[in-house]
C-alpha positions as CSV (number, residue, x, y, z in Angstrom):
1,X,64.2,129.4,47.3
2,X,65.4,132.9,46.9
3,X,64.1,134.7,43.8
4,X,66.8,135.9,41.5
5,X,67.4,139.6,41.7
6,X,67.3,141.7,38.5
7,X,70.1,143.9,39.9
8,X,73.4,142.2,39.1
9,X,75.1,144.9,41.2
10,X,73.4,143.8,44.4
11,X,75.5,142.2,47.2
12,X,76.3,138.6,46.4
13,X,74.0,135.9,47.7
14,X,74.2,132.3,46.5
15,X,73.4,128.8,47.7
16,X,75.5,125.6,47.4
17,X,73.3,122.7,46.2
18,X,75.9,120.1,45.4
19,X,79.5,119.4,46.1
20,X,82.0,117.4,44.0
21,X,84.5,115.0,45.5
22,X,87.3,117.4,44.6
23,X,85.7,120.3,46.5
24,X,84.1,122.1,43.6
25,X,80.7,123.4,44.5
26,X,77.5,123.7,42.4
27,X,75.9,127.0,43.3
28,X,72.9,129.1,42.3
29,X,73.3,132.8,42.4
30,X,70.3,134.7,43.8
31,X,71.6,138.3,44.0
32,X,74.7,140.1,42.7
33,X,77.4,138.8,40.4
34,X,80.2,136.3,41.2
35,X,83.4,136.7,39.3
36,X,86.7,134.8,39.1
37,X,89.1,136.1,41.8
38,X,86.2,137.4,44.0
39,X,86.8,137.0,47.7
40,X,83.8,135.6,49.5
41,X,84.9,135.7,53.1
42,X,88.3,135.4,54.8
43,X,89.2,132.0,53.4
44,X,87.2,131.7,50.1
45,X,88.4,133.1,46.8
46,X,86.9,132.1,43.5
47,X,89.6,130.7,41.3
48,X,87.5,129.2,38.5
49,X,83.9,129.1,37.3
50,X,82.3,126.7,34.8
51,X,78.7,126.7,33.4
52,X,76.7,123.4,33.8
53,X,78.1,122.1,30.5
54,X,81.6,122.4,31.8
55,X,82.6,125.5,29.7
56,X,84.8,128.0,31.6
57,X,83.2,131.4,32.2
58,X,84.3,134.5,34.0
59,X,81.2,135.3,36.0
60,X,77.7,134.1,37.2
61,X,74.8,136.6,37.3
62,X,71.5,136.4,39.2
63,X,69.7,133.2,38.4
64,X,72.8,131.6,37.1
65,X,73.9,128.1,38.0
66,X,77.5,127.0,37.8
67,X,80.4,125.1,39.3
68,X,83.0,127.2,41.3
69,X,86.4,126.4,42.7
70,X,87.8,128.1,45.8
71,X,85.1,128.0,48.4
72,X,86.4,126.9,51.9
73,X,85.1,123.4,52.7
74,X,81.6,123.9,51.0
75,X,78.6,121.8,52.2
76,X,75.2,121.4,50.7
77,X,72.9,124.1,52.0
78,X,75.6,126.7,52.6
79,X,74.5,130.3,52.0
80,X,77.4,132.3,50.5
81,X,77.6,136.1,50.7
82,X,80.1,138.7,49.6
83,X,80.1,140.1,53.2
84,X,81.8,136.9,54.4
85,X,78.7,135.7,56.2
86,X,78.3,132.0,55.8
87,X,75.1,130.4,57.0
88,X,73.9,126.8,56.7
89,X,70.4,126.9,55.5
90,X,67.7,125.4,57.8
91,X,66.6,122.8,55.2
92,X,63.9,120.3,56.0
93,X,65.0,116.8,56.6
94,X,64.6,114.1,53.9
95,X,61.1,112.5,53.9
96,X,62.0,109.6,51.6
97,X,64.4,106.7,51.8
98,X,65.7,103.8,49.7
99,X,67.8,100.7,50.0
100,X,70.8,100.8,47.8
101,X,73.1,97.9,46.7
102,X,76.0,97.4,44.3
103,X,75.2,95.4,41.2
104,X,78.5,93.6,41.7
105,X,78.6,92.2,45.3
106,X,82.4,92.5,45.2
107,X,82.0,96.3,45.0
108,X,80.0,96.6,48.3
109,X,83.0,98.1,50.1
110,X,83.6,100.6,47.4
111,X,79.8,101.5,47.4
112,X,79.9,102.2,51.2
113,X,83.0,104.4,50.9
114,X,81.4,106.3,48.0
115,X,78.1,106.8,49.8
116,X,79.9,107.9,53.0
117,X,81.7,110.6,50.9
118,X,78.4,111.8,49.4
119,X,76.7,111.8,52.8
120,X,79.6,113.9,54.2
121,X,79.1,116.5,51.4
122,X,75.3,116.6,52.0
123,X,74.4,116.7,55.7
124,X,70.8,115.8,54.9
125,X,71.7,112.4,53.4
126,X,71.2,110.0,56.2
127,X,73.3,106.8,55.5
128,X,72.4,103.8,57.6
129,X,74.1,100.4,57.4
130,X,72.2,97.3,58.6
131,X,74.7,94.5,58.8
132,X,72.1,92.0,60.1
133,X,70.1,92.4,56.8
134,X,73.0,93.3,54.6
135,X,71.2,96.5,53.6
136,X,72.3,100.1,53.2
137,X,69.6,102.7,53.6
138,X,69.8,106.2,52.2
139,X,67.5,109.2,53.0
140,X,66.7,111.3,50.0
141,X,64.6,114.3,48.9
142,X,63.1,112.7,45.8
143,X,63.5,110.8,42.6
144,X,65.7,113.4,40.9
145,X,68.2,113.3,43.7
146,X,68.2,109.4,43.5
147,X,69.1,109.7,39.8
148,X,71.9,112.2,40.5
149,X,73.4,110.0,43.2
150,X,73.2,106.9,40.9
151,X,75.0,108.9,38.1
152,X,77.7,110.2,40.5
153,X,78.3,106.7,41.9
154,X,78.9,105.5,38.4
155,X,80.8,108.4,37.0
156,X,83.0,109.4,40.0
157,X,83.4,106.2,41.9
158,X,82.9,103.5,39.2
159,X,80.1,101.8,41.1
160,X,76.9,100.6,39.5
161,X,74.1,100.6,42.1
162,X,70.5,99.5,42.3
163,X,67.9,101.3,44.3
164,X,64.6,100.1,45.7
165,X,61.5,102.3,45.1
166,X,61.4,105.3,47.4
167,X,59.4,104.9,50.7
168,X,58.3,107.6,53.2
169,X,60.4,108.3,56.3
170,X,58.2,108.8,59.4
171,X,59.0,110.2,62.9
172,X,57.9,109.2,66.4
173,X,56.7,111.7,69.0
174,X,56.6,110.9,72.7
175,X,53.0,110.2,73.8
176,X,53.4,110.5,77.6
177,X,56.1,110.4,80.4
178,X,58.3,107.5,81.3
179,X,61.3,106.9,83.5
180,X,63.8,104.2,84.3
181,X,67.1,103.8,86.2
182,X,70.0,101.4,86.8
183,X,72.2,101.6,89.9
184,X,75.9,101.0,89.9
185,X,77.1,97.6,91.3
186,X,73.5,96.4,91.5
187,X,72.5,93.3,89.4
188,X,71.7,93.0,86.6
189,X,73.7,96.2,85.7
190,X,77.1,95.2,84.5
191,X,78.3,98.7,83.9
192,X,80.1,100.9,86.5
193,X,77.6,103.7,86.2
194,X,74.3,104.9,87.7
195,X,71.9,106.4,85.1
196,X,68.3,107.5,85.7
197,X,66.4,109.1,82.9
198,X,62.9,110.6,82.4
199,X,61.4,111.3,79.0
200,X,58.6,113.8,78.4
201,X,56.8,115.3,75.4
202,X,57.9,118.7,74.2
203,X,56.4,121.2,71.7
204,X,56.4,120.4,68.0
205,X,59.6,121.5,66.4
206,X,61.6,121.7,69.6
207,X,63.8,118.6,68.8
208,X,65.5,116.6,71.5
209,X,66.4,118.5,74.7
210,X,68.6,117.3,77.6
211,X,68.1,118.6,81.1
212,X,69.6,117.7,84.5
213,X,67.9,117.1,87.9
214,X,71.3,116.1,89.3
215,X,74.1,118.5,90.2
216,X,76.2,119.4,87.2
217,X,79.3,118.9,89.3
218,X,78.2,115.4,90.6
219,X,80.2,113.7,87.8
220,X,83.1,114.5,85.4
221,X,81.9,116.5,82.4
222,X,82.9,113.7,80.1
223,X,80.4,111.4,81.6
224,X,77.5,113.9,81.0
225,X,78.8,114.3,77.4
226,X,78.7,110.5,77.0
227,X,75.1,110.4,78.3
228,X,73.9,113.2,75.9
229,X,75.7,111.6,72.9
230,X,74.1,108.2,73.7
231,X,70.6,109.8,74.0
232,X,70.9,111.2,70.5
233,X,72.1,107.8,69.2
234,X,69.3,105.9,70.9
235,X,66.5,108.2,69.7
236,X,67.5,107.7,66.1
237,X,65.4,104.5,66.3
238,X,62.3,104.6,68.5
239,X,59.8,101.9,69.4
240,X,58.8,101.5,65.7
241,X,62.2,102.1,64.4
242,X,61.7,105.8,63.3
243,X,63.6,108.8,64.7
244,X,62.1,110.2,68.0
245,X,61.8,114.0,68.2
246,X,60.1,116.8,70.2
247,X,60.9,115.5,73.7
248,X,62.9,116.4,76.8
249,X,65.2,113.8,78.4
250,X,66.1,114.6,82.0
251,X,68.8,112.9,83.9
252,X,67.3,112.0,87.3
253,X,70.1,109.8,88.9
254,X,73.8,109.7,88.5
255,X,76.7,107.9,90.1
256,X,80.2,106.6,89.4
257,X,83.3,105.0,90.9
258,X,86.2,107.4,91.0
259,X,89.4,106.5,89.1
260,X,91.4,103.7,90.8
261,X,95.0,102.8,90.2
262,X,97.2,99.9,91.1
263,X,100.2,100.3,93.4
264,X,102.5,100.9,90.5
265,X,100.2,103.6,89.2
266,X,98.4,102.0,86.2
267,X,94.7,102.7,85.7
268,X,92.4,99.9,86.9
269,X,89.3,99.8,84.6
270,X,87.7,97.0,86.6
271,X,87.2,99.4,89.6
272,X,86.8,102.7,87.8
273,X,83.9,104.2,85.8
274,X,84.6,105.3,82.3
275,X,82.6,107.4,79.7
276,X,82.0,104.1,77.9
277,X,80.0,102.8,81.0
278,X,77.7,105.8,80.7
279,X,77.4,105.6,77.0
280,X,76.5,101.9,77.1
281,X,74.1,102.1,80.0
282,X,72.2,105.1,78.8
283,X,70.7,103.3,75.8
284,X,68.8,100.5,77.6
285,X,67.7,102.9,80.4
286,X,66.3,105.4,77.9
287,X,64.6,102.7,75.8
288,X,62.9,101.4,78.9
289,X,61.7,104.9,79.8
290,X,60.5,105.4,76.2
291,X,58.5,102.2,76.2
292,X,56.8,103.4,79.4
293,X,56.0,106.8,77.8
294,X,54.9,105.3,74.4
295,X,55.2,107.0,71.1
296,X,53.0,108.0,68.2
297,X,54.2,107.4,64.6
298,X,53.7,110.5,62.5
299,X,54.1,110.7,58.7
300,X,55.1,113.7,56.5
301,X,52.2,115.7,55.0
302,X,52.2,118.0,52.0
303,X,50.3,121.2,51.8
304,X,48.7,121.4,48.3
305,X,47.0,123.9,46.0
306,X,44.9,122.6,43.1
307,X,43.6,124.9,40.4
308,X,40.8,123.4,38.3
309,X,37.4,124.1,36.7
310,X,34.3,124.7,38.8
311,X,32.4,121.7,37.5
312,X,35.3,119.4,38.5
313,X,35.2,120.3,42.2
314,X,32.7,117.6,43.4
315,X,34.6,114.8,41.7
316,X,37.9,116.0,43.1
317,X,36.6,116.5,46.6
318,X,35.5,112.8,46.6
319,X,38.8,111.7,45.2
320,X,40.9,113.7,47.6
321,X,38.9,112.2,50.5
322,X,39.7,108.7,49.3
323,X,43.4,109.7,49.3
324,X,43.3,110.7,52.9
325,X,43.5,114.4,52.1
326,X,41.9,117.1,54.2
327,X,40.6,120.1,52.2
328,X,41.0,123.3,54.2
329,X,39.8,125.9,51.7
330,X,37.6,125.9,48.6
331,X,37.2,128.9,46.4
332,X,34.9,128.9,43.3
333,X,33.8,131.5,40.9
334,X,32.2,131.4,37.4
335,X,35.4,130.4,35.5
336,X,37.9,129.0,38.0
337,X,38.2,127.0,41.2
338,X,40.9,126.4,43.7
339,X,41.3,123.8,46.5
340,X,43.8,123.9,49.3
341,X,44.5,121.3,51.9
342,X,47.0,118.6,53.1
343,X,47.7,115.1,51.9
344,X,50.2,112.4,53.1
345,X,53.5,112.6,51.2
346,X,53.2,108.8,50.5
347,X,50.1,109.5,48.4
348,X,51.1,112.7,46.6
349,X,52.7,111.0,43.5
350,X,49.7,108.7,43.1
351,X,47.3,111.6,43.3
352,X,49.2,113.6,40.8
353,X,49.2,110.7,38.4
354,X,45.4,110.5,38.6
355,X,45.0,114.2,38.2
356,X,45.1,114.5,34.3
357,X,42.3,112.0,34.0
358,X,40.2,113.6,36.7
359,X,40.6,117.1,35.3
360,X,40.9,116.4,31.6
361,X,44.4,117.8,31.7
362,X,43.2,121.1,33.1
363,X,44.3,120.7,36.8
364,X,47.4,122.4,38.1
365,X,48.9,120.9,41.3
366,X,51.5,122.4,43.6
367,X,52.6,120.9,46.9
368,X,55.3,121.2,49.6
369,X,56.2,119.5,52.8
370,X,54.2,121.1,55.6
371,X,54.2,119.1,58.8
372,X,54.0,115.6,60.3
373,X,50.7,114.1,61.6
374,X,49.7,110.9,63.3
375,X,49.4,107.9,60.9
376,X,45.8,106.9,60.4
377,X,45.5,103.1,60.7
378,X,48.3,100.7,61.5
379,X,51.6,102.6,61.8
380,X,54.5,101.5,59.6
381,X,57.6,100.0,61.2
382,X,61.1,100.7,60.1
383,X,63.5,97.7,60.3
384,X,65.9,98.2,63.3
385,X,69.6,98.5,62.6
386,X,71.6,96.7,65.3
387,X,70.6,95.2,68.6
388,X,67.5,96.6,70.3
389,X,68.6,98.3,73.5
390,X,65.1,97.4,74.9
391,X,66.2,93.7,74.9
392,X,68.4,93.8,78.0
393,X,69.9,90.3,77.7
394,X,70.7,90.6,74.0
395,X,72.0,94.1,74.4
396,X,74.4,93.3,77.3
397,X,75.6,90.2,75.5
398,X,76.4,92.3,72.4
399,X,77.9,95.1,74.4
400,X,79.9,93.7,77.3
401,X,81.8,96.0,79.6
């Protein structure tokens, strides 16, 4: 987070951290002063400012938090500046999730609509609906955000919701290389498309990349777009149900049937490939390649710093080891000690709850999300939403041409 500047005359810098349904934005001012009637870019002009209690004010100074009206289509994470520059912060994805339900089953539709609105306002809220289990899953940053969402559902949308305890969101990384293909007009492929894909590991942090080993002009651009879109959709749920990242998916084979028309000029879908053919076929082909490559489930890990007394170090080292923590630095002098290391996010709260007893209330703990590492032991599985593209028969039955 930006430190607040002591110079209220500096150029304005602020961050949007919540957005109301009516478009008003909660912001924190880092530098400069925001005033009513200020222009922040070509399309944004501040028309009203309120403090957190709802009282109208005329300005917000460095370190101030308030609600402003007049920003152009604000979204959570937006960085707002007086020079008109608008950047979306590179915020870390959520590492926790919960299952949310309406207390009144009759309000399920209203709950879904309200959550969709909140997810649109905050791009890091990942909303997933599992019709098979009748569950709605929501990715969050922590318990405070869960409480805020519960309050907003009640106050703004009139929905009373229940939440399951938060659980950790893992990712999957590709372990090796795998490839698969289906050829047009060749059983059991019911789709009018040829799709061949290879998936390979990529450096940590690189995300999902799409490359071509076929000529870019070998198909209409819309068909390549459909393949890419379907790749992103498929990799949201890997072999263990977690998002797959840090990989390269390469299209190795392509083919289609050109547009055919009847004598009177109408389009004949039965003899012509469509973008839908490529979208539907990509999923099972990619899943087959992914199964061949294999994945490793990785969990989020926090980097921690623990300040304590020197005589408490031996006890804490043993306790941290039991909580799957790796201590990377130990510094001890006559009066103070400090430990640094990493610990799985799923164990951070439990460790912090034990800390007062272990340090007689003297320990000071700070931690932040640092990276993902391979799960030690049996990897957790996330329940799959929808039909598994890896089950060819079930998939084709659920998605006929």
